[in-house]
C-alpha positions as CSV (number, residue, x, y, z in Angstrom):
1,X,-24.3,8.9,-7.0
2,X,-22.8,5.7,-7.3
3,X,-19.0,5.3,-7.8
4,X,-17.3,3.1,-10.5
5,X,-15.3,0.4,-11.7
6,X,-14.1,1.0,-15.0
7,X,-13.2,-2.6,-17.1
8,X,-10.8,-1.7,-19.8
9,X,-10.7,-4.4,-23.1
10,X,-9.3,-4.6,-26.1
11,X,-10.2,-6.1,-28.9
12,X,-9.7,-6.9,-32.4
13,X,-11.7,-8.7,-35.3
14,X,-10.1,-12.2,-34.5
15,X,-10.7,-12.2,-30.5
16,X,-14.1,-10.7,-31.1
17,X,-16.3,-14.3,-30.7
18,X,-15.0,-14.3,-26.4
19,X,-16.7,-10.6,-26.0
20,X,-20.1,-12.4,-25.0
21,X,-18.1,-14.6,-22.9
22,X,-16.5,-12.1,-20.9
23,X,-19.6,-9.9,-21.0
24,X,-21.4,-13.3,-18.8
25,X,-18.0,-13.5,-16.7
26,X,-18.4,-9.4,-15.7
27,X,-22.4,-10.0,-15.2
28,X,-21.4,-12.8,-12.1
29,X,-19.8,-9.9,-10.4
30,X,-21.6,-8.6,-7.0
31,X,-20.2,-5.4,-6.0
32,X,-20.9,-3.4,-2.4
33,X,-24.0,-1.5,-2.0
34,X,-22.9,2.3,-3.6
35,X,-20.8,0.7,-7.0
36,X,-21.0,-0.3,-10.4
37,X,-19.4,-1.1,-13.2
38,X,-19.3,0.1,-16.5
39,X,-17.1,-1.9,-19.5
40,X,-15.4,0.1,-21.9
41,X,-14.7,-1.6,-24.9
42,X,-11.9,-0.4,-27.4
43,X,-11.6,-2.1,-30.8
44,X,-7.9,-2.4,-32.4
45,X,-8.8,-0.9,-35.9
46,X,-11.8,-0.3,-37.1
47,X,-13.4,-3.2,-38.6
48,X,-17.2,-4.7,-38.9
49,X,-16.9,-7.7,-37.1
50,X,-16.4,-6.5,-33.6
51,X,-20.1,-4.3,-32.8
52,X,-21.8,-7.3,-33.9
53,X,-20.6,-9.0,-30.9
54,X,-20.4,-6.3,-28.4
55,X,-23.6,-6.9,-26.0
56,X,-26.5,-4.6,-26.0
57,X,-26.1,-3.1,-22.2
58,X,-26.6,0.4,-20.9
59,X,-23.3,-0.2,-19.2
60,X,-21.0,-1.6,-21.8
61,X,-19.5,1.7,-24.4
62,X,-18.4,0.2,-27.5
63,X,-15.3,2.7,-29.5
64,X,-13.3,2.1,-32.6
65,X,-9.7,3.4,-33.3
66,X,-6.6,3.5,-35.8
67,X,-4.7,0.4,-34.8
68,X,-1.4,0.4,-32.9
69,X,-1.9,-3.2,-30.9
70,X,-4.0,-3.7,-27.4
71,X,-1.7,-1.0,-25.5
72,X,-2.2,1.8,-27.6
73,X,-6.2,0.9,-27.3
74,X,-6.5,0.8,-23.8
75,X,-4.8,4.0,-23.5
76,X,-7.7,5.0,-25.7
77,X,-10.6,3.4,-23.9
78,X,-9.0,5.6,-20.7
79,X,-10.8,8.3,-22.4
80,X,-14.3,7.1,-20.8
81,X,-12.6,6.1,-17.9
82,X,-15.4,7.4,-16.0
83,X,-14.5,5.8,-12.8
84,X,-11.7,5.6,-9.4
85,X,-10.5,2.5,-10.6
86,X,-9.6,0.6,-13.7
87,X,-10.0,-3.5,-13.8
88,X,-7.7,-4.9,-17.0
89,X,-10.0,-7.7,-19.1
90,X,-8.5,-9.2,-22.1
91,X,-10.8,-9.8,-25.0
92,X,-10.7,-13.2,-25.0
93,X,-10.2,-14.5,-20.9
94,X,-13.0,-14.0,-18.3
95,X,-13.5,-12.7,-14.8
96,X,-14.1,-15.6,-12.0
97,X,-17.1,-14.0,-9.8
98,X,-16.1,-12.0,-6.8
99,X,-12.4,-11.4,-8.0
100,X,-14.1,-7.3,-8.4
101,X,-15.2,-7.3,-5.3
102,X,-11.9,-8.6,-3.7
103,X,-9.7,-6.2,-5.5
104,X,-11.4,-3.1,-4.8
105,X,-11.7,-3.8,-1.1
106,X,-7.8,-4.8,-0.8
107,X,-7.8,-0.8,-2.6
108,X,-10.8,0.6,-0.4
109,X,-9.3,-1.1,3.0
110,X,-5.3,0.7,2.0
111,X,-4.4,3.9,0.9
112,X,-0.9,2.5,0.0
113,X,-2.1,0.4,-1.5
114,X,-2.2,1.1,-5.8
115,X,-2.9,-1.8,-7.4
116,X,-4.0,-5.3,-7.4
117,X,-3.7,-9.0,-8.7
118,X,-5.1,-12.4,-8.5
119,X,-4.5,-16.2,-8.9
120,X,-4.9,-17.3,-13.2
121,X,-5.8,-20.2,-14.1
122,X,-5.1,-21.3,-18.3
123,X,-7.9,-21.8,-19.6
124,X,-7.6,-24.6,-22.1
125,X,-9.8,-25.2,-25.6
126,X,-11.3,-28.6,-24.3
127,X,-12.5,-25.8,-21.6
128,X,-10.2,-27.8,-18.6
129,X,-7.9,-25.6,-16.9
130,X,-4.4,-25.5,-15.3
131,X,-2.8,-23.7,-12.6
132,X,1.1,-23.2,-12.6
133,X,3.3,-22.9,-9.5
134,X,4.9,-19.8,-8.2
135,X,2.7,-17.4,-6.6
136,X,3.6,-15.4,-4.0
137,X,2.3,-15.0,-0.7
138,X,-1.3,-13.1,-0.6
139,X,-1.2,-9.6,1.1
140,X,0.9,-7.0,0.5
141,X,3.5,-6.8,-2.5
142,X,6.2,-5.0,-1.7
143,X,7.6,-1.9,-3.8
144,X,10.1,-3.4,-6.5
145,X,9.4,-7.3,-5.5
146,X,7.7,-8.0,-8.7
147,X,10.9,-6.9,-10.9
148,X,13.6,-8.7,-9.1
149,X,11.6,-11.8,-9.5
150,X,11.1,-10.9,-13.0
151,X,14.3,-10.7,-13.3
152,X,16.0,-13.5,-11.6
153,X,13.4,-15.5,-13.1
154,X,13.9,-15.2,-16.9
155,X,11.3,-12.4,-17.4
156,X,8.5,-14.1,-15.6
157,X,6.6,-12.1,-12.9
158,X,5.1,-14.5,-10.4
159,X,1.8,-12.4,-11.1
160,X,0.0,-11.9,-13.9
161,X,-0.5,-8.4,-15.2
162,X,-3.8,-9.4,-17.0
163,X,-5.3,-9.6,-13.6
164,X,-4.5,-5.9,-12.7
165,X,-6.7,-3.9,-11.0
166,X,-5.7,-0.4,-10.9
167,X,-6.3,2.8,-8.6
168,X,-7.3,5.5,-12.2
169,X,-4.8,8.3,-11.4
170,X,-1.6,6.1,-10.4
171,X,-2.3,4.3,-13.8
172,X,-2.0,7.7,-16.1
173,X,0.5,9.1,-13.7
174,X,2.9,6.2,-14.6
175,X,2.2,6.4,-18.2
176,X,-0.5,3.6,-18.6
177,X,0.5,0.6,-20.9
178,X,4.4,0.7,-22.5
179,X,4.4,1.7,-26.8
180,X,5.6,-1.8,-27.6
181,X,4.8,-4.4,-29.8
182,X,4.2,-6.8,-26.7
183,X,4.5,-6.7,-23.0
184,X,3.3,-3.6,-23.0
185,X,1.4,-5.0,-20.0
186,X,4.2,-5.7,-18.0
187,X,5.4,-3.0,-18.4
188,X,2.6,-1.4,-17.3
189,X,3.3,-3.7,-14.3
190,X,7.0,-3.0,-13.7
191,X,6.0,0.3,-13.3
192,X,2.8,-0.2,-10.8
193,X,5.9,-2.2,-8.6
194,X,8.6,0.6,-9.0
195,X,6.1,3.4,-7.7
196,X,3.1,1.6,-5.2
197,X,3.0,-1.5,-3.1
198,X,0.3,-4.1,-4.5
199,X,-1.7,-7.0,-3.3
200,X,-2.2,-10.1,-4.5
201,X,-5.0,-12.8,-4.0
202,X,-4.4,-16.4,-4.1
203,X,-8.2,-17.0,-4.6
204,X,-8.3,-17.2,-8.8
205,X,-9.4,-14.5,-10.4
206,X,-9.1,-14.9,-14.0
207,X,-9.3,-17.8,-16.9
208,X,-7.2,-16.8,-19.4
209,X,-7.9,-18.2,-22.3
210,X,-5.4,-20.3,-24.3
211,X,-6.2,-20.4,-28.2
212,X,-3.9,-20.6,-31.5
213,X,-5.0,-17.2,-32.7
214,X,-3.9,-15.3,-29.6
215,X,-0.9,-13.0,-29.7
216,X,1.1,-14.4,-27.3
217,X,0.7,-17.6,-29.3
218,X,1.9,-16.4,-32.4
219,X,6.1,-16.3,-33.5
220,X,6.9,-13.0,-33.5
221,X,6.0,-13.3,-30.1
222,X,9.4,-15.0,-28.9
223,X,12.1,-13.3,-31.7
224,X,14.6,-13.7,-29.3
225,X,15.7,-10.2,-30.4
226,X,12.3,-8.4,-29.8
227,X,11.6,-10.0,-26.8
228,X,15.1,-8.7,-25.6
229,X,14.9,-5.1,-26.5
230,X,11.0,-5.3,-25.3
231,X,12.6,-6.5,-22.0
232,X,15.4,-4.2,-21.4
233,X,13.4,-1.1,-22.1
234,X,10.6,-2.6,-19.4
235,X,13.2,-3.1,-17.1
236,X,14.4,0.6,-18.1
237,X,11.8,2.2,-17.7
238,X,10.9,0.6,-14.1
239,X,14.6,0.8,-12.9
240,X,14.1,4.7,-13.8
241,X,10.6,4.9,-11.9
242,X,12.5,4.0,-8.6
243,X,15.4,5.7,-9.1
244,X,13.2,8.8,-9.2
245,X,11.9,7.8,-5.8
246,X,8.2,8.7,-7.3
247,X,6.1,7.1,-5.0
248,X,2.4,6.8,-4.4
249,X,0.5,7.6,-2.7
250,X,2.2,10.9,-3.0
251,X,3.5,12.4,-0.1
252,X,2.1,16.1,1.0
């Protein structure tokens, strides 16, 4: 029986038109013999606008549910995550060829590594790409390193949560994506880093689409009072987990 990597995507009506591009990027991935991918798409709400963009492929599962934001949609998708690893892919982003195999190899090679991330390029509206400085050295990311960098650099992490590849049991153990109106993926990243070692690949693994309709481009995302509250609770969860000294893998 094949082992599975589950790709989890939250989608709402405005971003549904990008699903075919995401699908093509998944189909370009090559996994080692004995491995397969399963793409779980969860609509944040129930509309008639998303389903027409969902690929007709037996490896793709589509579900709908009550609206609650991307974190809620991803957590609902976990009900169908029937694999050992979970790869995050936002509906408007694209994987770069080879990233799934690299992520998988890093975690299969070292049981102490709980999650992996990759270098990101912004995908601009004209089709060009742009990088940005600040990537860590490739290789292991030690517990607490992301949190301390994030805190010291204006709440900007040196690795991107949209590139996460995670052991499914670890994802569930830390509670998944946070119940926040935004930064829910940053909250997950900080919880993972508080409890387990990670891995960073300096090879580009994701094209992060920039477009006017994305949530992070809205004025509400930069509201100072809400942002401060989000960052405070993200940090509090991570430091509490670290203080409890929960570790992955668990000592037996």
